[in-house]
DSSP file (Angstrom, degrees, kcal/mol; ACC not computed):
  #  RESIDUE AA STRUCTURE BP1 BP2  ACC     N-H-->O    O-->H-N    N-H-->O    O-->H-N    TCO  KAPPA ALPHA  PHI   PSI    X-CA   Y-CA   Z-CA
    1    1 A M     >        0   0    0      0, 0.0     4,-2.2     0, 0.0     5,-0.2   0.000 360.0 360.0 360.0 -30.3   86.1    8.4  -59.8
    2    2 A K  H  >  +     0   0    0      1,-0.2     4,-2.5     2,-0.2     5,-0.2   0.863 360.0  55.8 -63.2 -35.1   84.4    5.7  -57.8
    3    3 A Q  H  > S+     0   0    0      2,-0.2     4,-2.6     1,-0.2    -1,-0.2   0.908 107.4  48.0 -64.7 -41.4   86.3    6.9  -54.7
    4    4 A I  H  > S+     0   0    0      2,-0.2     4,-2.9     1,-0.2    -2,-0.2   0.911 111.3  51.0 -65.4 -41.9   84.9   10.4  -55.1
    5    5 A E  H  X S+     0   0    0     -4,-2.2     4,-2.8     2,-0.2     5,-0.2   0.926 110.4  49.2 -59.1 -44.3   81.4    9.0  -55.6
    6    6 A K  H  X S+     0   0    0     -4,-2.5     4,-2.0     1,-0.2    -2,-0.2   0.925 112.1  48.0 -62.0 -44.8   81.8    6.9  -52.4
    7    7 A L  H  X S+     0   0    0     -4,-2.6     4,-2.6     2,-0.2     5,-0.3   0.922 111.7  51.5 -60.0 -43.9   83.1   10.0  -50.5
    8    8 A Y  H  X S+     0   0    0     -4,-2.9     4,-2.3     1,-0.2    -2,-0.2   0.948 113.3  42.0 -59.8 -50.7   80.2   12.0  -51.8
    9    9 A F  H  < S+     0   0    0     -4,-2.8     4,-0.3     1,-0.2    -1,-0.2   0.794 116.6  50.2 -70.4 -26.2   77.5    9.5  -50.8
   10   10 A T  H  < S+     0   0    0     -4,-2.0     4,-0.2    -5,-0.2    -1,-0.2   0.896 126.8  19.5 -75.4 -40.9   79.2    8.9  -47.5
   11   11 A Y  H  X S+     0   0    0     -4,-2.6     4,-2.5    -5,-0.2     5,-0.3   0.481  92.6  95.8-113.7  -4.4   79.6   12.6  -46.4
   12   12 A K  H  X S+     0   0    0     -4,-2.3     4,-2.6    -5,-0.3     5,-0.2   0.887  87.7  49.6 -60.2 -39.9   77.1   14.7  -48.5
   13   13 A K  H  > S+     0   0    0     -4,-0.3     4,-2.6     2,-0.2    -1,-0.2   0.935 113.1  45.9 -65.3 -45.9   74.4   14.7  -45.8
   14   14 A D  H  > S+     0   0    0     -4,-0.2     4,-2.1     2,-0.2    -2,-0.2   0.918 116.1  45.1 -63.2 -44.0   76.8   15.8  -43.0
   15   15 A I  H  X S+     0   0    0     -4,-2.5     4,-2.7     2,-0.2     5,-0.2   0.899 112.3  51.5 -69.6 -39.4   78.4   18.5  -45.0
   16   16 A Y  H  X S+     0   0    0     -4,-2.6     4,-2.9    -5,-0.3     5,-0.2   0.935 110.2  49.3 -60.7 -45.4   75.1   19.7  -46.3
   17   17 A Q  H  X S+     0   0    0     -4,-2.6     4,-2.1     2,-0.2    -2,-0.2   0.897 111.5  49.8 -61.0 -40.4   73.7   19.9  -42.7
   18   18 A Y  H  X S+     0   0    0     -4,-2.1     4,-1.3     2,-0.2    -2,-0.2   0.950 113.2  45.3 -61.9 -49.6   76.9   21.8  -41.7
   19   19 A L  H  X S+     0   0    0     -4,-2.7     4,-2.0     1,-0.2     5,-0.3   0.894 112.3  51.9 -62.8 -40.1   76.5   24.3  -44.6
   20   20 A L  H  X S+     0   0    0     -4,-2.9     4,-2.6     1,-0.2    -1,-0.2   0.880 105.5  56.1 -63.5 -37.4   72.8   24.7  -43.9
   21   21 A S  H  < S+     0   0    0     -4,-2.1    -1,-0.2     1,-0.2    -2,-0.2   0.817 115.4  36.7 -66.3 -29.5   73.5   25.5  -40.2
   22   22 A I  H  < S+     0   0    0     -4,-1.3    -1,-0.2    -3,-0.3    -2,-0.2   0.678 126.7  35.0 -97.3 -18.2   75.9   28.3  -41.1
   23   23 A T  H  < S-     0   0    0     -4,-2.0    -3,-0.2    -5,-0.2    -2,-0.2   0.741  80.1-151.2-101.9 -28.4   74.0   29.7  -44.2
   24   24 A Q     <  +     0   0    0     -4,-2.6    -4,-0.1    -5,-0.3    -3,-0.1   0.795  66.8 107.6  57.5  29.2   70.4   29.1  -43.1
   25   25 A N     >  -     0   0    0     -6,-0.2     4,-2.6    -5,-0.1     5,-0.2  -0.905  55.7-163.7-141.4 106.7   69.7   28.9  -46.9
   26   26 A P  H  > S+     0   0    0      0, 0.0     4,-2.1     0, 0.0     5,-0.1   0.891  91.9  48.3 -59.6 -42.3   69.0   25.4  -48.5
   27   27 A A  H  > S+     0   0    0      2,-0.2     4,-2.1     1,-0.2     5,-0.1   0.933 114.1  45.7 -66.0 -45.1   69.7   26.5  -52.1
   28   28 A L  H  > S+     0   0    0      1,-0.2     4,-2.9     2,-0.2     5,-0.2   0.899 110.5  54.9 -63.7 -39.9   72.9   28.2  -51.2
   29   29 A S  H  X S+     0   0    0     -4,-2.6     4,-2.3     1,-0.2    -1,-0.2   0.889 106.9  50.6 -61.5 -39.5   73.9   25.1  -49.1
   30   30 A E  H  X S+     0   0    0     -4,-2.1     4,-2.3     2,-0.2    -1,-0.2   0.924 111.6  48.0 -62.3 -44.9   73.3   22.9  -52.1
   31   31 A D  H  X S+     0   0    0     -4,-2.1     4,-2.4     1,-0.2    -2,-0.2   0.924 113.3  47.1 -62.3 -44.5   75.5   25.1  -54.3
   32   32 A L  H  X S+     0   0    0     -4,-2.9     4,-2.4     2,-0.2    -1,-0.2   0.853 109.2  55.1 -67.1 -34.2   78.3   25.2  -51.6
   33   33 A L  H  X S+     0   0    0     -4,-2.3     4,-1.9    -5,-0.2    -1,-0.2   0.936 109.3  46.9 -61.9 -46.8   78.0   21.4  -51.2
   34   34 A S  H  X S+     0   0    0     -4,-2.3     4,-2.1     1,-0.2    -2,-0.2   0.929 112.9  49.0 -60.2 -45.8   78.6   21.0  -55.0
   35   35 A E  H  X S+     0   0    0     -4,-2.4     4,-2.5     1,-0.2    -1,-0.2   0.868 106.6  57.7 -62.6 -37.0   81.5   23.4  -54.9
   36   36 A T  H  X S+     0   0    0     -4,-2.4     4,-2.0     1,-0.2    -1,-0.2   0.927 109.9  42.7 -58.9 -46.2   83.0   21.6  -51.9
   37   37 A F  H  X S+     0   0    0     -4,-1.9     4,-2.1     2,-0.2    -1,-0.2   0.821 110.7  55.4 -75.2 -29.6   83.2   18.3  -53.8
   38   38 A V  H  X S+     0   0    0     -4,-2.1     4,-1.8     2,-0.2    -1,-0.2   0.941 111.5  45.0 -63.0 -45.8   84.4   19.9  -57.0
   39   39 A R  H  X S+     0   0    0     -4,-2.5     4,-1.8     1,-0.2    -2,-0.2   0.863 109.8  55.5 -65.9 -35.1   87.3   21.4  -54.9
   40   40 A A  H  X S+     0   0    0     -4,-2.0     4,-0.8    -5,-0.2    -1,-0.2   0.905 105.5  52.4 -63.5 -40.2   87.9   18.1  -53.2
   41   41 A I  H >< S+     0   0    0     -4,-2.1     3,-0.6     1,-0.2     4,-0.3   0.930 112.2  45.4 -60.3 -45.6   88.2   16.4  -56.6
   42   42 A Y  H 3< S+     0   0    0     -4,-1.8     3,-0.2     1,-0.2    -1,-0.2   0.784 121.5  37.3 -70.4 -26.4   90.9   18.9  -57.7
   43   43 A S  H >< S+     0   0    0     -4,-1.8     3,-1.7     1,-0.2     4,-0.5   0.304  79.3 106.9-111.0  11.0   92.8   18.7  -54.4
   44   44 A I  G X< S+     0   0    0     -4,-0.8     3,-1.0    -3,-0.6    -1,-0.2   0.830  78.1  59.8 -59.4 -30.9   92.5   15.0  -53.5
   45   45 A G  G 3  S+     0   0    0     -4,-0.3    -1,-0.3     1,-0.2    -2,-0.1   0.727 101.6  54.2 -68.6 -20.8   96.2   14.6  -54.4
   46   46 A N  G <  S+     0   0    0     -3,-1.7     2,-0.5    -4,-0.0    -1,-0.2   0.493  76.6 117.1 -90.8  -4.8   97.1   17.2  -51.7
   47   47 A F    <   -     0   0    0     -3,-1.0     6,-0.0    -4,-0.5    -3,-0.0  -0.523  43.0-173.6 -68.9 118.2   95.3   15.3  -49.0
   48   48 A K        -     0   0    0     -2,-0.5    -1,-0.2     0, 0.0    -3,-0.0   0.399  35.5-122.7 -97.7   1.7   98.0   14.3  -46.5
   49   49 A E  S    S+     0   0    0      1,-0.1     4,-0.1     3,-0.1    -2,-0.1   0.769  70.8 132.5  60.6  28.5   95.9   12.2  -44.2
   50   50 A N  S    S+     0   0    0      2,-0.1     2,-0.3     6,-0.0    -1,-0.1   0.650  79.2  19.2 -76.6 -16.1   96.8   14.3  -41.2
   51   51 A S  S    S-     0   0    0      1,-0.1     2,-0.1     2,-0.0    -2,-0.0  -0.821 103.4 -74.8-138.8 177.6   93.1   14.3  -40.4
   52   52 A S     >  -     0   0    0     -2,-0.3     4,-2.3     1,-0.1     5,-0.1  -0.363  41.7-114.5 -73.3 160.7   90.1   12.2  -41.3
   53   53 A V  H  > S+     0   0    0      1,-0.2     4,-2.7     2,-0.2     5,-0.2   0.891 118.4  55.3 -60.4 -39.4   88.6   12.6  -44.8
   54   54 A K  H  > S+     0   0    0      2,-0.2     4,-2.5     1,-0.2    -1,-0.2   0.923 107.8  47.3 -61.5 -45.0   85.5   14.0  -43.1
   55   55 A T  H  > S+     0   0    0      2,-0.2     4,-2.1     1,-0.2    -1,-0.2   0.907 111.8  51.4 -62.3 -41.9   87.5   16.7  -41.3
   56   56 A W  H  X S+     0   0    0     -4,-2.3     4,-2.0     2,-0.2    -2,-0.2   0.919 111.0  47.4 -60.4 -45.9   89.3   17.5  -44.6
   57   57 A L  H  X S+     0   0    0     -4,-2.7     4,-2.6     1,-0.2    -2,-0.2   0.886 110.0  52.5 -65.5 -38.7   86.0   17.9  -46.4
   58   58 A F  H  X S+     0   0    0     -4,-2.5     4,-2.6     2,-0.2    -1,-0.2   0.882 107.6  52.9 -63.7 -37.1   84.5   20.0  -43.7
   59   59 A G  H  X S+     0   0    0     -4,-2.1     4,-2.2     2,-0.2    -2,-0.2   0.910 109.7  47.5 -63.2 -42.2   87.6   22.3  -44.0
   60   60 A I  H  X S+     0   0    0     -4,-2.0     4,-2.8     2,-0.2    -2,-0.2   0.925 111.5  51.3 -63.2 -44.2   87.0   22.6  -47.7
   61   61 A A  H  X S+     0   0    0     -4,-2.6     4,-2.5     1,-0.2    -2,-0.2   0.914 110.2  48.7 -60.2 -43.6   83.3   23.4  -47.0
   62   62 A R  H  X S+     0   0    0     -4,-2.6     4,-2.6     2,-0.2    -1,-0.2   0.913 112.1  49.2 -62.9 -42.2   84.2   26.1  -44.5
   63   63 A H  H  X S+     0   0    0     -4,-2.2     4,-2.4     2,-0.2    -2,-0.2   0.915 110.8  49.6 -63.2 -43.6   86.6   27.6  -46.9
   64   64 A V  H  X S+     0   0    0     -4,-2.8     4,-2.0     2,-0.2    -2,-0.2   0.907 111.6  49.8 -61.7 -42.1   84.1   27.6  -49.8
   65   65 A W  H  X S+     0   0    0     -4,-2.5     4,-2.3     2,-0.2    -2,-0.2   0.926 110.5  49.2 -62.7 -45.6   81.5   29.2  -47.4
   66   66 A L  H  X S+     0   0    0     -4,-2.6     4,-2.4     1,-0.2    -2,-0.2   0.898 110.3  50.9 -63.0 -40.0   84.0   31.9  -46.4
   67   67 A Q  H  X S+     0   0    0     -4,-2.4     4,-2.1     1,-0.2    -1,-0.2   0.892 109.2  51.7 -63.4 -38.2   84.9   32.7  -50.0
   68   68 A N  H  X S+     0   0    0     -4,-2.0     4,-2.4     2,-0.2    -2,-0.2   0.906 108.8  50.8 -64.3 -41.0   81.2   33.0  -50.8
   69   69 A L  H  X S+     0   0    0     -4,-2.3     4,-2.0     1,-0.2    -2,-0.2   0.927 110.1  49.4 -60.6 -45.0   80.8   35.4  -47.9
   70   70 A R  H  < S+     0   0    0     -4,-2.4    -1,-0.2     1,-0.2    -2,-0.2   0.886 111.8  49.1 -62.5 -38.3   83.7   37.5  -49.2
   71   71 A K  H  < S+     0   0    0     -4,-2.1    -1,-0.2     1,-0.2    -2,-0.2   0.905 116.3  41.6 -67.8 -41.5   82.2   37.5  -52.7
   72   72 A D  H  < S+     0   0    0     -4,-2.4     2,-0.4     1,-0.2    -2,-0.2   0.712 119.7  43.1 -79.9 -21.2   78.7   38.6  -51.5
   73   73 A K     <  -     0   0    0     -4,-2.0     3,-0.2    -5,-0.2    -1,-0.2  -0.989  68.5-146.8-132.6 127.6   79.9   41.1  -48.9
   74   74 A S  S    S+     0   0    0     -2,-0.4     2,-0.4     1,-0.2    -1,-0.1   0.844  92.3  24.2 -64.2 -32.2   82.6   43.7  -49.5
   75   75 A A  S    S-     0   0    0     -6,-0.1     2,-0.6    -3,-0.1    -1,-0.2  -0.975  72.6-149.9-137.0 122.6   83.7   43.5  -45.9
   76   76 A I        -     0   0    0     -2,-0.4     2,-0.3    -3,-0.2    -6,-0.0  -0.793  19.4-142.8 -90.8 126.4   83.1   40.6  -43.5
   77   77 A E     >  -     0   0    0     -2,-0.6     4,-1.7     1,-0.1     3,-0.5  -0.662  14.1-127.3 -90.9 145.4   82.7   41.8  -40.0
   78   78 A Y  H  > S+     0   0    0     -2,-0.3     4,-2.6     1,-0.2     5,-0.2   0.886 110.1  55.3 -55.5 -42.4   84.2   39.7  -37.1
   79   79 A N  H  > S+     0   0    0      1,-0.2     4,-2.3     2,-0.2    -1,-0.2   0.846 103.3  55.7 -63.7 -33.9   80.8   39.8  -35.3
   80   80 A D  H  > S+     0   0    0     -3,-0.5     4,-1.6     2,-0.2    -1,-0.2   0.941 111.7  42.6 -62.5 -46.5   79.1   38.3  -38.4
   81   81 A L  H  X S+     0   0    0     -4,-1.7     4,-2.1     1,-0.2    -2,-0.2   0.902 112.1  54.3 -66.3 -40.9   81.5   35.3  -38.4
   82   82 A L  H  X S+     0   0    0     -4,-2.6     4,-2.6     1,-0.2     5,-0.3   0.909 105.9  52.7 -61.0 -42.6   81.3   34.9  -34.7
   83   83 A E  H  X S+     0   0    0     -4,-2.3     4,-2.4     1,-0.2    -1,-0.2   0.914 109.6  49.1 -59.1 -43.4   77.5   34.7  -34.8
   84   84 A F  H  < S+     0   0    0     -4,-1.6    -1,-0.2     1,-0.2    -2,-0.2   0.883 115.5  42.7 -66.3 -38.1   77.6   31.9  -37.4
   85   85 A Y  H  < S+     0   0    0     -4,-2.1    -1,-0.2     1,-0.1    -2,-0.2   0.849 119.4  42.1 -76.7 -33.8   80.2   29.9  -35.5
   86   86 A V  H  < S+     0   0    0     -4,-2.6     2,-0.3    -5,-0.2    -2,-0.2   0.897 105.3  67.0 -81.4 -41.5   78.6   30.3  -32.1
   87   87 A A     <  -     0   0    0     -4,-2.4     3,-0.1    -5,-0.3     4,-0.0  -0.629  60.0-160.3 -88.2 135.6   74.9   29.9  -32.9
   88   88 A D  S    S-     0   0    0     -2,-0.3     2,-0.3     1,-0.2    -1,-0.1   0.783  77.0  -4.3 -81.2 -28.4   73.6   26.5  -34.1
   89   89 A N  S  > S-     0   0    0    -67,-0.1     4,-2.0     1,-0.0     3,-0.2  -0.924  84.1 -85.4-154.5 178.6   70.5   28.1  -35.7
   90   90 A I  H  > S+     0   0    0     -2,-0.3     4,-2.5     1,-0.2     5,-0.2   0.823 122.4  56.2 -63.4 -33.3   68.7   31.3  -36.2
   91   91 A V  H  > S+     0   0    0      2,-0.2     4,-2.7     1,-0.2    -1,-0.2   0.924 107.6  48.6 -65.5 -43.4   66.8   31.0  -32.9
   92   92 A D  H  > S+     0   0    0      2,-0.2     4,-2.6     1,-0.2    -2,-0.2   0.897 110.6  52.1 -61.6 -39.6   70.1   30.7  -31.0
   93   93 A T  H  X S+     0   0    0     -4,-2.0     4,-2.1     2,-0.2    -2,-0.2   0.930 111.2  46.0 -62.4 -45.3   71.4   33.7  -32.9
   94   94 A M  H  X S+     0   0    0     -4,-2.5     4,-2.5     1,-0.2    -2,-0.2   0.917 113.3  49.4 -64.8 -42.5   68.3   35.8  -31.9
   95   95 A N  H  X S+     0   0    0     -4,-2.7     4,-2.7     1,-0.2    -1,-0.2   0.895 109.7  51.9 -63.1 -39.4   68.5   34.6  -28.3
   96   96 A A  H  X S+     0   0    0     -4,-2.6     4,-2.5     2,-0.2    -1,-0.2   0.900 110.7  47.9 -64.1 -40.6   72.2   35.5  -28.1
   97   97 A K  H  X S+     0   0    0     -4,-2.1     4,-2.5     2,-0.2    -2,-0.2   0.921 112.7  48.2 -65.8 -43.2   71.5   39.0  -29.4
   98   98 A L  H  X S+     0   0    0     -4,-2.5     4,-2.3     2,-0.2    -2,-0.2   0.916 113.0  48.3 -62.9 -42.5   68.7   39.4  -26.9
   99   99 A L  H  X S+     0   0    0     -4,-2.7     4,-2.5     2,-0.2    -2,-0.2   0.919 111.4  49.6 -63.7 -44.1   70.9   38.2  -24.1
  100  100 A A  H  X S+     0   0    0     -4,-2.5     4,-2.2     1,-0.2    -2,-0.2   0.910 111.5  49.4 -62.2 -42.1   73.8   40.5  -25.2
  101  101 A N  H  X S+     0   0    0     -4,-2.5     4,-2.2     2,-0.2    -1,-0.2   0.901 110.9  50.0 -63.6 -40.5   71.4   43.5  -25.3
  102  102 A R  H  X S+     0   0    0     -4,-2.3     4,-2.5     2,-0.2    -2,-0.2   0.907 109.2  51.0 -65.9 -41.7   70.0   42.7  -21.8
  103  103 A V  H  X S+     0   0    0     -4,-2.5     4,-2.4     1,-0.2    -1,-0.2   0.917 110.3  50.0 -61.1 -42.9   73.5   42.4  -20.4
  104  104 A M  H  X S+     0   0    0     -4,-2.2     4,-2.3     2,-0.2    -2,-0.2   0.905 109.8  51.0 -62.9 -41.1   74.4   45.8  -21.8
  105  105 A E  H  X S+     0   0    0     -4,-2.2     4,-2.4     1,-0.2    -2,-0.2   0.928 110.8  48.5 -60.9 -45.2   71.2   47.3  -20.4
  106  106 A L  H  X S+     0   0    0     -4,-2.5     4,-2.5     1,-0.2    -2,-0.2   0.888 110.8  50.5 -64.1 -39.2   72.0   45.9  -16.9
  107  107 A L  H  X S+     0   0    0     -4,-2.4     4,-2.4     2,-0.2    -1,-0.2   0.902 110.8  48.8 -65.4 -40.0   75.6   47.2  -17.1
  108  108 A E  H  X S+     0   0    0     -4,-2.3     4,-2.3     2,-0.2    -2,-0.2   0.904 111.1  50.5 -65.0 -40.7   74.3   50.7  -18.1
  109  109 A T  H  X S+     0   0    0     -4,-2.4     4,-2.4     2,-0.2    -2,-0.2   0.922 111.2  48.2 -62.0 -44.9   71.8   50.6  -15.2
  110  110 A K  H  X S+     0   0    0     -4,-2.5     4,-2.5     1,-0.2    -2,-0.2   0.903 110.4  51.7 -62.9 -41.1   74.6   49.6  -12.8
  111  111 A K  H  X S+     0   0    0     -4,-2.4     4,-2.0     1,-0.2    -1,-0.2   0.904 110.2  49.2 -62.4 -41.4   76.8   52.4  -14.1
  112  112 A S  H  X S+     0   0    0     -4,-2.3     4,-2.1     2,-0.2    -2,-0.2   0.907 111.1  49.4 -64.4 -42.5   74.0   54.9  -13.6
  113  113 A I  H  X S+     0   0    0     -4,-2.4     4,-2.2     1,-0.2    -2,-0.2   0.917 110.4  50.4 -63.8 -43.4   73.4   53.7  -10.0
  114  114 A L  H  X S+     0   0    0     -4,-2.5     4,-1.3     1,-0.2    -1,-0.2   0.885 109.6  50.8 -63.8 -38.1   77.1   54.0   -9.2
  115  115 A K  H  X S+     0   0    0     -4,-2.0     4,-0.8     1,-0.2    -1,-0.2   0.902 110.1  49.7 -65.6 -40.5   77.2   57.5  -10.6
  116  116 A K  H >X S+     0   0    0     -4,-2.1     3,-0.7     1,-0.2     4,-0.6   0.885 107.7  54.4 -65.3 -38.2   74.2   58.5   -8.5
  117  117 A E  H >< S+     0   0    0     -4,-2.2     3,-0.6     1,-0.2    -1,-0.2   0.799  99.4  62.3 -66.3 -28.6   75.8   57.0   -5.3
  118  118 A E  H 3< S+     0   0    0     -4,-1.3    -1,-0.2     1,-0.2    -2,-0.2   0.829 104.5  47.9 -65.4 -31.5   78.9   59.1   -5.9
  119  119 A F  H <<        0   0    0     -4,-0.8    -1,-0.2    -3,-0.7    -2,-0.2   0.582 360.0 360.0 -86.3 -10.5   76.9   62.3   -5.5
  120  120 A I    <<        0   0    0     -3,-0.6    -1,-0.2    -4,-0.6    -2,-0.2   0.459 360.0 360.0 -85.9 360.0   75.1   61.2   -2.3
């Protein structure tokens, strides 16, 4: 049990920050952090040391987060997951959406100009 405590105190801040970055919800991140370490306790015997303990714990945290998404949402859309992985925070997500919308507007404008040139 001392080993799990040591792992918890060593990695809890990093894993919490990771979960917070993808959930943007402190309370949910705390719950997912707890669940991550509960699952780590049950699966510590399966840890094969192919990666670092930290990487293993992050994998568990990601899995716990994905399961939570599936539970809360009947269908997870690819774009929802992509936004969480690409954006570091909500501002980045908003900027990415604005940029994507602007690119689409420019492409539509270019398409309109090309169509007008065909008739000239």
